[in-house]
mmCIF file as Biopython writes it, N, C-alpha, C and O atoms, coordinates in Angstrom:
data_model
#
loop_
_atom_site.group_PDB
_atom_site.id
_atom_site.type_symbol
_atom_site.label_atom_id
_atom_site.label_alt_id
_atom_site.label_comp_id
_atom_site.label_asym_id
_atom_site.label_entity_id
_atom_site.label_seq_id
_atom_site.pdbx_PDB_ins_code
_atom_site.Cartn_x
_atom_site.Cartn_y
_atom_site.Cartn_z
_atom_site.occupancy
_atom_site.B_iso_or_equiv
_atom_site.auth_seq_id
_atom_site.auth_asym_id
_atom_site.pdbx_PDB_model_num
ATOM 1   N N  . MET A ? 1  ? 11.965  7.209   -6.065  1.0 0.0 1  A 1 
ATOM 2   C CA . MET A ? 1  ? 12.159  6.288   -6.710  1.0 0.0 1  A 1 
ATOM 3   C C  . MET A ? 1  ? 11.041  5.184   -5.816  1.0 0.0 1  A 1 
ATOM 4   O O  . MET A ? 1  ? 11.346  5.021   -4.634  1.0 0.0 1  A 1 
ATOM 5   N N  . VAL A ? 2  ? 10.007  4.568   -6.233  1.0 0.0 2  A 1 
ATOM 6   C CA . VAL A ? 2  ? 9.166   2.994   -6.045  1.0 0.0 2  A 1 
ATOM 7   C C  . VAL A ? 2  ? 10.297  2.618   -5.968  1.0 0.0 2  A 1 
ATOM 8   O O  . VAL A ? 2  ? 11.269  3.269   -6.351  1.0 0.0 2  A 1 
ATOM 9   N N  . GLY A ? 3  ? 10.331  1.394   -5.407  1.0 0.0 3  A 1 
ATOM 10  C CA . GLY A ? 3  ? 10.633  -0.466  -6.481  1.0 0.0 3  A 1 
ATOM 11  C C  . GLY A ? 3  ? 9.452   -1.265  -5.791  1.0 0.0 3  A 1 
ATOM 12  O O  . GLY A ? 3  ? 8.505   -0.999  -5.051  1.0 0.0 3  A 1 
ATOM 13  N N  . ALA A ? 4  ? 9.912   -2.220  -6.320  1.0 0.0 4  A 1 
ATOM 14  C CA . ALA A ? 4  ? 8.887   -2.916  -6.189  1.0 0.0 4  A 1 
ATOM 15  C C  . ALA A ? 4  ? 9.317   -4.074  -5.595  1.0 0.0 4  A 1 
ATOM 16  O O  . ALA A ? 4  ? 10.293  -4.671  -6.047  1.0 0.0 4  A 1 
ATOM 17  N N  . GLY A ? 5  ? 8.291   -4.738  -3.973  1.0 0.0 5  A 1 
ATOM 18  C CA . GLY A ? 5  ? 9.122   -5.424  -2.347  1.0 0.0 5  A 1 
ATOM 19  C C  . GLY A ? 5  ? 8.452   -6.813  -2.931  1.0 0.0 5  A 1 
ATOM 20  O O  . GLY A ? 5  ? 8.416   -7.236  -4.086  1.0 0.0 5  A 1 
ATOM 21  N N  . PRO A ? 6  ? 8.019   -7.278  -1.902  1.0 0.0 6  A 1 
ATOM 22  C CA . PRO A ? 6  ? 7.565   -8.871  -1.550  1.0 0.0 6  A 1 
ATOM 23  C C  . PRO A ? 6  ? 5.749   -8.602  -2.227  1.0 0.0 6  A 1 
ATOM 24  O O  . PRO A ? 6  ? 5.118   -7.591  -1.918  1.0 0.0 6  A 1 
ATOM 25  N N  . ALA A ? 7  ? 5.368   -9.316  -2.827  1.0 0.0 7  A 1 
ATOM 26  C CA . ALA A ? 7  ? 4.056   -9.280  -3.762  1.0 0.0 7  A 1 
ATOM 27  C C  . ALA A ? 7  ? 3.695   -7.428  -4.120  1.0 0.0 7  A 1 
ATOM 28  O O  . ALA A ? 7  ? 2.804   -6.611  -3.888  1.0 0.0 7  A 1 
ATOM 29  N N  . GLY A ? 8  ? 5.144   -7.495  -4.872  1.0 0.0 8  A 1 
ATOM 30  C CA . GLY A ? 8  ? 5.028   -6.538  -5.954  1.0 0.0 8  A 1 
ATOM 31  C C  . GLY A ? 8  ? 4.467   -4.853  -4.935  1.0 0.0 8  A 1 
ATOM 32  O O  . GLY A ? 8  ? 3.810   -4.006  -5.540  1.0 0.0 8  A 1 
ATOM 33  N N  . LEU A ? 9  ? 4.761   -4.687  -3.790  1.0 0.0 9  A 1 
ATOM 34  C CA . LEU A ? 9  ? 4.278   -3.319  -3.128  1.0 0.0 9  A 1 
ATOM 35  C C  . LEU A ? 9  ? 5.237   -2.200  -3.162  1.0 0.0 9  A 1 
ATOM 36  O O  . LEU A ? 9  ? 6.313   -2.788  -3.272  1.0 0.0 9  A 1 
ATOM 37  N N  . ALA A ? 10 ? 5.365   -1.553  -3.147  1.0 0.0 10 A 1 
ATOM 38  C CA . ALA A ? 10 ? 6.382   -0.355  -2.738  1.0 0.0 10 A 1 
ATOM 39  C C  . ALA A ? 10 ? 6.991   0.217   -2.127  1.0 0.0 10 A 1 
ATOM 40  O O  . ALA A ? 10 ? 6.569   1.273   -1.654  1.0 0.0 10 A 1 
ATOM 41  N N  . THR A ? 11 ? 8.464   -0.318  -1.833  1.0 0.0 11 A 1 
ATOM 42  C CA . THR A ? 11 ? 8.903   -0.299  -0.210  1.0 0.0 11 A 1 
ATOM 43  C C  . THR A ? 11 ? 9.730   1.207   -0.133  1.0 0.0 11 A 1 
ATOM 44  O O  . THR A ? 11 ? 10.538  1.529   0.738   1.0 0.0 11 A 1 
ATOM 45  N N  . ALA A ? 12 ? 9.291   2.015   -1.284  1.0 0.0 12 A 1 
ATOM 46  C CA . ALA A ? 12 ? 10.410  3.093   -1.199  1.0 0.0 12 A 1 
ATOM 47  C C  . ALA A ? 12 ? 9.519   4.076   -1.008  1.0 0.0 12 A 1 
ATOM 48  O O  . ALA A ? 12 ? 8.416   4.039   -1.554  1.0 0.0 12 A 1 
ATOM 49  N N  . VAL A ? 13 ? 9.920   5.126   -0.163  1.0 0.0 13 A 1 
ATOM 50  C CA . VAL A ? 13 ? 9.040   6.269   0.303   1.0 0.0 13 A 1 
ATOM 51  C C  . VAL A ? 13 ? 9.069   7.198   -0.743  1.0 0.0 13 A 1 
ATOM 52  O O  . VAL A ? 13 ? 10.137  7.776   -0.948  1.0 0.0 13 A 1 
ATOM 53  N N  . PRO A ? 14 ? 7.636   7.571   -1.779  1.0 0.0 14 A 1 
ATOM 54  C CA . PRO A ? 14 ? 6.926   8.390   -2.627  1.0 0.0 14 A 1 
ATOM 55  C C  . PRO A ? 14 ? 7.655   9.501   -3.164  1.0 0.0 14 A 1 
ATOM 56  O O  . PRO A ? 14 ? 8.684   8.948   -2.778  1.0 0.0 14 A 1 
ATOM 57  N N  . ARG A ? 15 ? 7.867   10.024  -3.429  1.0 0.0 15 A 1 
ATOM 58  C CA . ARG A ? 15 ? 8.213   11.224  -3.595  1.0 0.0 15 A 1 
ATOM 59  C C  . ARG A ? 15 ? 7.147   12.339  -3.588  1.0 0.0 15 A 1 
ATOM 60  O O  . ARG A ? 15 ? 7.581   13.487  -3.493  1.0 0.0 15 A 1 
ATOM 61  N N  . SER A ? 16 ? 5.585   12.133  -3.691  1.0 0.0 16 A 1 
ATOM 62  C CA . SER A ? 16 ? 4.911   13.671  -3.248  1.0 0.0 16 A 1 
ATOM 63  C C  . SER A ? 16 ? 3.836   11.962  -2.000  1.0 0.0 16 A 1 
ATOM 64  O O  . SER A ? 16 ? 3.724   10.742  -1.876  1.0 0.0 16 A 1 
ATOM 65  N N  . ARG A ? 17 ? 3.387   13.311  -1.466  1.0 0.0 17 A 1 
ATOM 66  C CA . ARG A ? 17 ? 2.281   12.329  -0.618  1.0 0.0 17 A 1 
ATOM 67  C C  . ARG A ? 17 ? 0.976   11.894  -0.976  1.0 0.0 17 A 1 
ATOM 68  O O  . ARG A ? 17 ? 0.016   12.306  -1.626  1.0 0.0 17 A 1 
ATOM 69  N N  . THR A ? 18 ? 1.387   10.676  -0.150  1.0 0.0 18 A 1 
ATOM 70  C CA . THR A ? 18 ? 0.343   9.139   -0.482  1.0 0.0 18 A 1 
ATOM 71  C C  . THR A ? 18 ? -0.340  9.028   0.574   1.0 0.0 18 A 1 
ATOM 72  O O  . THR A ? 18 ? -0.063  9.813   1.481   1.0 0.0 18 A 1 
ATOM 73  N N  . SER A ? 19 ? -1.311  8.146   0.768   1.0 0.0 19 A 1 
ATOM 74  C CA . SER A ? 19 ? -1.938  7.433   1.468   1.0 0.0 19 A 1 
ATOM 75  C C  . SER A ? 19 ? -1.473  5.935   2.020   1.0 0.0 19 A 1 
ATOM 76  O O  . SER A ? 19 ? -1.655  4.989   1.254   1.0 0.0 19 A 1 
ATOM 77  N N  . LEU A ? 20 ? -1.157  5.803   2.714   1.0 0.0 20 A 1 
ATOM 78  C CA . LEU A ? 20 ? -1.004  4.168   2.682   1.0 0.0 20 A 1 
ATOM 79  C C  . LEU A ? 20 ? -2.132  3.448   3.699   1.0 0.0 20 A 1 
ATOM 80  O O  . LEU A ? 20 ? -2.643  3.876   4.734   1.0 0.0 20 A 1 
ATOM 81  N N  . ARG A ? 21 ? -2.341  1.964   2.858   1.0 0.0 21 A 1 
ATOM 82  C CA . ARG A ? 21 ? -3.525  1.246   3.261   1.0 0.0 21 A 1 
ATOM 83  C C  . ARG A ? 21 ? -2.797  -0.333  3.429   1.0 0.0 21 A 1 
ATOM 84  O O  . ARG A ? 21 ? -2.173  -1.110  2.707   1.0 0.0 21 A 1 
ATOM 85  N N  . ARG A ? 22 ? -3.167  -0.295  4.491   1.0 0.0 22 A 1 
ATOM 86  C CA . ARG A ? 22 ? -2.064  -1.876  5.255   1.0 0.0 22 A 1 
ATOM 87  C C  . ARG A ? 22 ? -3.014  -3.235  4.840   1.0 0.0 22 A 1 
ATOM 88  O O  . ARG A ? 22 ? -3.801  -2.833  3.983   1.0 0.0 22 A 1 
ATOM 89  N N  . CYS A ? 23 ? -3.175  -4.218  5.022   1.0 0.0 23 A 1 
ATOM 90  C CA . CYS A ? 23 ? -4.263  -5.609  4.833   1.0 0.0 23 A 1 
ATOM 91  C C  . CYS A ? 23 ? -4.007  -5.708  5.831   1.0 0.0 23 A 1 
ATOM 92  O O  . CYS A ? 23 ? -2.933  -5.376  6.332   1.0 0.0 23 A 1 
ATOM 93  N N  . LEU A ? 24 ? -5.497  -6.488  6.705   1.0 0.0 24 A 1 
ATOM 94  C CA . LEU A ? 24 ? -5.604  -6.214  7.381   1.0 0.0 24 A 1 
ATOM 95  C C  . LEU A ? 24 ? -5.703  -8.299  7.622   1.0 0.0 24 A 1 
ATOM 96  O O  . LEU A ? 24 ? -6.170  -8.840  8.624   1.0 0.0 24 A 1 
ATOM 97  N N  . THR A ? 25 ? -5.217  -8.920  6.596   1.0 0.0 25 A 1 
ATOM 98  C CA . THR A ? 25 ? -5.352  -10.437 6.720   1.0 0.0 25 A 1 
ATOM 99  C C  . THR A ? 25 ? -4.220  -10.551 6.727   1.0 0.0 25 A 1 
ATOM 100 O O  . THR A ? 25 ? -4.129  -11.169 7.787   1.0 0.0 25 A 1 
ATOM 101 N N  . CYS A ? 26 ? -3.406  -10.470 6.448   1.0 0.0 26 A 1 
ATOM 102 C CA . CYS A ? 26 ? -1.692  -11.029 5.997   1.0 0.0 26 A 1 
ATOM 103 C C  . CYS A ? 26 ? -0.425  -10.009 5.756   1.0 0.0 26 A 1 
ATOM 104 O O  . CYS A ? 26 ? 0.729   -10.318 5.461   1.0 0.0 26 A 1 
ATOM 105 N N  . GLY A ? 27 ? -1.318  -7.917  6.099   1.0 0.0 27 A 1 
ATOM 106 C CA . GLY A ? 27 ? 0.213   -7.540  6.841   1.0 0.0 27 A 1 
ATOM 107 C C  . GLY A ? 27 ? 0.768   -6.309  5.369   1.0 0.0 27 A 1 
ATOM 108 O O  . GLY A ? 27 ? 1.294   -5.208  5.531   1.0 0.0 27 A 1 
ATOM 109 N N  . PRO A ? 28 ? 0.374   -7.080  3.828   1.0 0.0 28 A 1 
ATOM 110 C CA . PRO A ? 28 ? 1.227   -6.010  3.451   1.0 0.0 28 A 1 
ATOM 111 C C  . PRO A ? 28 ? 0.776   -4.337  3.524   1.0 0.0 28 A 1 
ATOM 112 O O  . PRO A ? 28 ? -0.245  -4.303  4.212   1.0 0.0 28 A 1 
ATOM 113 N N  . VAL A ? 29 ? 1.091   -3.143  3.144   1.0 0.0 29 A 1 
ATOM 114 C CA . VAL A ? 29 ? 1.163   -2.094  3.156   1.0 0.0 29 A 1 
ATOM 115 C C  . VAL A ? 29 ? 1.186   -1.568  2.045   1.0 0.0 29 A 1 
ATOM 116 O O  . VAL A ? 29 ? 1.878   -2.371  1.419   1.0 0.0 29 A 1 
ATOM 117 N N  . GLY A ? 30 ? 0.880   -0.675  1.262   1.0 0.0 30 A 1 
ATOM 118 C CA . GLY A ? 30 ? 0.399   -0.194  -0.524  1.0 0.0 30 A 1 
ATOM 119 C C  . GLY A ? 30 ? -0.352  1.247   -0.027  1.0 0.0 30 A 1 
ATOM 120 O O  . GLY A ? 30 ? -1.190  1.557   0.820   1.0 0.0 30 A 1 
ATOM 121 N N  . CYS A ? 31 ? 0.334   1.835   -0.909  1.0 0.0 31 A 1 
ATOM 122 C CA . CYS A ? 31 ? -0.758  3.495   -1.372  1.0 0.0 31 A 1 
ATOM 123 C C  . CYS A ? 31 ? -2.587  2.737   -2.532  1.0 0.0 31 A 1 
ATOM 124 O O  . CYS A ? 31 ? -3.238  1.853   -3.089  1.0 0.0 31 A 1 
ATOM 125 N N  . CYS A ? 32 ? -2.351  4.179   -2.067  1.0 0.0 32 A 1 
ATOM 126 C CA . CYS A ? 32 ? -3.898  3.291   -1.965  1.0 0.0 32 A 1 
ATOM 127 C C  . CYS A ? 32 ? -3.986  4.368   -3.427  1.0 0.0 32 A 1 
ATOM 128 O O  . CYS A ? 32 ? -3.096  4.665   -4.224  1.0 0.0 32 A 1 
ATOM 129 N N  . ASP A ? 33 ? -5.553  4.811   -3.370  1.0 0.0 33 A 1 
ATOM 130 C CA . ASP A ? 33 ? -6.348  5.108   -5.099  1.0 0.0 33 A 1 
ATOM 131 C C  . ASP A ? 33 ? -5.447  5.684   -5.162  1.0 0.0 33 A 1 
ATOM 132 O O  . ASP A ? 33 ? -4.606  5.297   -5.974  1.0 0.0 33 A 1 
ATOM 133 N N  . ASP A ? 34 ? -5.077  7.253   -4.104  1.0 0.0 34 A 1 
ATOM 134 C CA . ASP A ? 34 ? -4.993  8.391   -5.054  1.0 0.0 34 A 1 
ATOM 135 C C  . ASP A ? 34 ? -3.174  8.353   -5.166  1.0 0.0 34 A 1 
ATOM 136 O O  . ASP A ? 34 ? -2.357  9.176   -4.752  1.0 0.0 34 A 1 
ATOM 137 N N  . SER A ? 35 ? -3.010  7.308   -5.753  1.0 0.0 35 A 1 
ATOM 138 C CA . SER A ? 35 ? -1.163  6.922   -6.115  1.0 0.0 35 A 1 
ATOM 139 C C  . SER A ? 35 ? -1.524  6.674   -7.379  1.0 0.0 35 A 1 
ATOM 140 O O  . SER A ? 35 ? -2.661  6.548   -7.833  1.0 0.0 35 A 1 
ATOM 141 N N  . PRO A ? 36 ? 0.229   6.567   -8.296  1.0 0.0 36 A 1 
ATOM 142 C CA . PRO A ? 36 ? -0.727  6.593   -9.844  1.0 0.0 36 A 1 
ATOM 143 C C  . PRO A ? 36 ? -0.791  4.986   -9.506  1.0 0.0 36 A 1 
ATOM 144 O O  . PRO A ? 36 ? -1.181  4.361   -10.492 1.0 0.0 36 A 1 
ATOM 145 N N  . SER A ? 37 ? -0.506  4.141   -8.351  1.0 0.0 37 A 1 
ATOM 146 C CA . SER A ? 37 ? 0.465   2.725   -8.687  1.0 0.0 37 A 1 
ATOM 147 C C  . SER A ? 37 ? -0.523  2.365   -8.718  1.0 0.0 37 A 1 
ATOM 148 O O  . SER A ? 37 ? -0.938  2.029   -9.827  1.0 0.0 37 A 1 
ATOM 149 N N  . ARG A ? 38 ? -1.617  2.209   -7.307  1.0 0.0 38 A 1 
ATOM 150 C CA . ARG A ? 38 ? -2.410  1.752   -6.765  1.0 0.0 38 A 1 
ATOM 151 C C  . ARG A ? 38 ? -2.246  0.482   -6.089  1.0 0.0 38 A 1 
ATOM 152 O O  . ARG A ? 38 ? -2.831  -0.599  -6.163  1.0 0.0 38 A 1 
ATOM 153 N N  . HIS A ? 39 ? -1.286  0.927   -5.415  1.0 0.0 39 A 1 
ATOM 154 C CA . HIS A ? 39 ? -0.549  -0.980  -5.010  1.0 0.0 39 A 1 
ATOM 155 C C  . HIS A ? 39 ? -1.758  -1.565  -3.713  1.0 0.0 39 A 1 
ATOM 156 O O  . HIS A ? 39 ? -2.041  -2.760  -3.624  1.0 0.0 39 A 1 
ATOM 157 N N  . ALA A ? 40 ? -2.297  -0.620  -2.891  1.0 0.0 40 A 1 
ATOM 158 C CA . ALA A ? 40 ? -3.295  -2.015  -2.217  1.0 0.0 40 A 1 
ATOM 159 C C  . ALA A ? 40 ? -4.852  -2.300  -2.994  1.0 0.0 40 A 1 
ATOM 160 O O  . ALA A ? 40 ? -5.519  -3.268  -2.627  1.0 0.0 40 A 1 
ATOM 161 N N  . THR A ? 41 ? -5.295  -1.493  -3.953  1.0 0.0 41 A 1 
ATOM 162 C CA . THR A ? 41 ? -5.546  -1.816  -4.830  1.0 0.0 41 A 1 
ATOM 163 C C  . THR A ? 41 ? -5.474  -3.103  -5.549  1.0 0.0 41 A 1 
ATOM 164 O O  . THR A ? 41 ? -6.381  -3.902  -5.783  1.0 0.0 41 A 1 
ATOM 165 N N  . GLN A ? 42 ? -3.988  -3.159  -5.910  1.0 0.0 42 A 1 
ATOM 166 C CA . GLN A ? 42 ? -3.831  -4.067  -6.271  1.0 0.0 42 A 1 
ATOM 167 C C  . GLN A ? 42 ? -3.711  -5.268  -5.699  1.0 0.0 42 A 1 
ATOM 168 O O  . GLN A ? 42 ? -4.234  -6.156  -6.373  1.0 0.0 42 A 1 
ATOM 169 N N  . HIS A ? 43 ? -3.245  -5.600  -4.765  1.0 0.0 43 A 1 
ATOM 170 C CA . HIS A ? 43 ? -3.131  -6.364  -4.052  1.0 0.0 43 A 1 
ATOM 171 C C  . HIS A ? 43 ? -4.880  -6.773  -3.685  1.0 0.0 43 A 1 
ATOM 172 O O  . HIS A ? 43 ? -5.288  -7.901  -3.961  1.0 0.0 43 A 1 
ATOM 173 N N  . PHE A ? 44 ? -5.677  -5.879  -3.140  1.0 0.0 44 A 1 
ATOM 174 C CA . PHE A ? 44 ? -7.020  -5.906  -3.454  1.0 0.0 44 A 1 
ATOM 175 C C  . PHE A ? 44 ? -7.531  -7.966  -4.006  1.0 0.0 44 A 1 
ATOM 176 O O  . PHE A ? 44 ? -7.768  -8.938  -3.290  1.0 0.0 44 A 1 
ATOM 177 N N  . HIS A ? 45 ? -7.484  -7.728  -6.317  1.0 0.0 45 A 1 
ATOM 178 C CA . HIS A ? 45 ? -7.535  -7.986  -6.511  1.0 0.0 45 A 1 
ATOM 179 C C  . HIS A ? 45 ? -7.201  -8.892  -6.946  1.0 0.0 45 A 1 
ATOM 180 O O  . HIS A ? 45 ? -7.829  -9.442  -7.850  1.0 0.0 45 A 1 
ATOM 181 N N  . ALA A ? 46 ? -6.123  -9.344  -6.462  1.0 0.0 46 A 1 
ATOM 182 C CA . ALA A ? 46 ? -5.135  -10.340 -6.513  1.0 0.0 46 A 1 
ATOM 183 C C  . ALA A ? 46 ? -5.498  -11.683 -5.347  1.0 0.0 46 A 1 
ATOM 184 O O  . ALA A ? 46 ? -5.684  -12.887 -5.521  1.0 0.0 46 A 1 
ATOM 185 N N  . SER A ? 47 ? -5.488  -10.774 -4.073  1.0 0.0 47 A 1 
ATOM 186 C CA . SER A ? 47 ? -6.147  -12.137 -3.265  1.0 0.0 47 A 1 
ATOM 187 C C  . SER A ? 47 ? -7.097  -12.439 -2.465  1.0 0.0 47 A 1 
ATOM 188 O O  . SER A ? 47 ? -7.286  -13.284 -1.589  1.0 0.0 47 A 1 
ATOM 189 N N  . ALA A ? 48 ? -8.307  -10.618 -3.462  1.0 0.0 48 A 1 
ATOM 190 C CA . ALA A ? 48 ? -9.706  -11.245 -2.348  1.0 0.0 48 A 1 
ATOM 191 C C  . ALA A ? 48 ? -9.793  -10.526 -0.707  1.0 0.0 48 A 1 
ATOM 192 O O  . ALA A ? 48 ? -10.766 -10.290 0.008   1.0 0.0 48 A 1 
ATOM 193 N N  . HIS A ? 49 ? -8.420  -10.328 -0.517  1.0 0.0 49 A 1 
ATOM 194 C CA . HIS A ? 49 ? -8.856  -10.027 0.751   1.0 0.0 49 A 1 
ATOM 195 C C  . HIS A ? 49 ? -9.549  -8.254  0.844   1.0 0.0 49 A 1 
ATOM 196 O O  . HIS A ? 49 ? -9.303  -7.419  -0.027  1.0 0.0 49 A 1 
ATOM 197 N N  . PRO A ? 50 ? -10.206 -8.043  1.774   1.0 0.0 50 A 1 
ATOM 198 C CA . PRO A ? 50 ? -11.887 -7.656  1.774   1.0 0.0 50 A 1 
ATOM 199 C C  . PRO A ? 50 ? -11.595 -6.807  3.108   1.0 0.0 50 A 1 
ATOM 200 O O  . PRO A ? 50 ? -12.711 -6.566  3.568   1.0 0.0 50 A 1 
ATOM 201 N N  . VAL A ? 51 ? -10.787 -6.338  3.800   1.0 0.0 51 A 1 
ATOM 202 C CA . VAL A ? 51 ? -10.620 -5.872  4.978   1.0 0.0 51 A 1 
ATOM 203 C C  . VAL A ? 51 ? -9.558  -4.954  4.887   1.0 0.0 51 A 1 
ATOM 204 O O  . VAL A ? 51 ? -8.770  -5.870  4.654   1.0 0.0 51 A 1 
ATOM 205 N N  . ILE A ? 52 ? -8.525  -3.531  4.853   1.0 0.0 52 A 1 
ATOM 206 C CA . ILE A ? 52 ? -7.711  -2.872  4.879   1.0 0.0 52 A 1 
ATOM 207 C C  . ILE A ? 52 ? -8.022  -1.889  5.940   1.0 0.0 52 A 1 
ATOM 208 O O  . ILE A ? 52 ? -9.067  -1.906  6.590   1.0 0.0 52 A 1 
ATOM 209 N N  . LYS A ? 53 ? -7.049  -1.018  6.086   1.0 0.0 53 A 1 
ATOM 210 C CA . LYS A ? 53 ? -6.906  -0.219  7.288   1.0 0.0 53 A 1 
ATOM 211 C C  . LYS A ? 53 ? -5.992  0.983   7.195   1.0 0.0 53 A 1 
ATOM 212 O O  . LYS A ? 53 ? -4.858  0.865   6.732   1.0 0.0 53 A 1 
ATOM 213 N N  . SER A ? 54 ? -6.396  1.963   7.561   1.0 0.0 54 A 1 
ATOM 214 C CA . SER A ? 54 ? -5.051  3.335   6.937   1.0 0.0 54 A 1 
ATOM 215 C C  . SER A ? 54 ? -4.211  3.185   7.982   1.0 0.0 54 A 1 
ATOM 216 O O  . SER A ? 54 ? -4.415  3.166   9.196   1.0 0.0 54 A 1 
ATOM 217 N N  . PHE A ? 55 ? -3.199  3.079   7.304   1.0 0.0 55 A 1 
ATOM 218 C CA . PHE A ? 55 ? -1.565  2.824   8.112   1.0 0.0 55 A 1 
ATOM 219 C C  . PHE A ? 55 ? -0.962  4.421   7.642   1.0 0.0 55 A 1 
ATOM 220 O O  . PHE A ? 55 ? -0.268  4.520   6.630   1.0 0.0 55 A 1 
ATOM 221 N N  . GLU A ? 56 ? -1.263  5.487   8.383   1.0 0.0 56 A 1 
ATOM 222 C CA . GLU A ? 56 ? 0.128   6.145   8.512   1.0 0.0 56 A 1 
ATOM 223 C C  . GLU A ? 56 ? 0.955   6.808   9.540   1.0 0.0 56 A 1 
ATOM 224 O O  . GLU A ? 56 ? 0.523   7.160   10.637  1.0 0.0 56 A 1 
ATOM 225 N N  . MET A ? 57 ? 2.324   6.978   9.073   1.0 0.0 57 A 1 
ATOM 226 C CA . MET A ? 57 ? 2.753   7.179   9.788   1.0 0.0 57 A 1 
ATOM 227 C C  . MET A ? 57 ? 3.121   8.504   10.385  1.0 0.0 57 A 1 
ATOM 228 O O  . MET A ? 57 ? 3.751   9.378   9.791   1.0 0.0 57 A 1 
ATOM 229 N N  . SER A ? 58 ? 2.661   8.576   11.643  1.0 0.0 58 A 1 
ATOM 230 C CA . SER A ? 58 ? 2.650   9.979   12.240  1.0 0.0 58 A 1 
ATOM 231 C C  . SER A ? 58 ? 4.320   10.578  13.110  1.0 0.0 58 A 1 
ATOM 232 O O  . SER A ? 58 ? 5.053   10.043  13.942  1.0 0.0 58 A 1 
ATOM 233 N N  . ALA A ? 59 ? 4.361   11.995  12.340  1.0 0.0 59 A 1 
ATOM 234 C CA . ALA A ? 59 ? 6.087   12.217  12.865  1.0 0.0 59 A 1 
ATOM 235 C C  . ALA A ? 59 ? 5.366   11.964  14.866  1.0 0.0 59 A 1 
ATOM 236 O O  . ALA A ? 59 ? 4.209   11.715  15.205  1.0 0.0 59 A 1 
ATOM 237 N N  . PRO A ? 60 ? 6.349   12.122  15.571  1.0 0.0 60 A 1 
ATOM 238 C CA . PRO A ? 60 ? 6.844   11.774  17.308  1.0 0.0 60 A 1 
ATOM 239 C C  . PRO A ? 60 ? 6.190   13.071  17.992  1.0 0.0 60 A 1 
ATOM 240 O O  . PRO A ? 60 ? 6.290   13.245  19.207  1.0 0.0 60 A 1 
#
């Protein structure tokens, strides 16, 4: 299950593997375009913040 957190971004771990992106202007993390919800793209359209970076958490 995916819930909505601040700015409507995903807060729960998705059931399938998706790529995460972090906004370098204000910091929220959202799923990328390989996810049905496309939270990072939604954030871009709502904020016009143009720069993102991959935010992949790898196992230690």
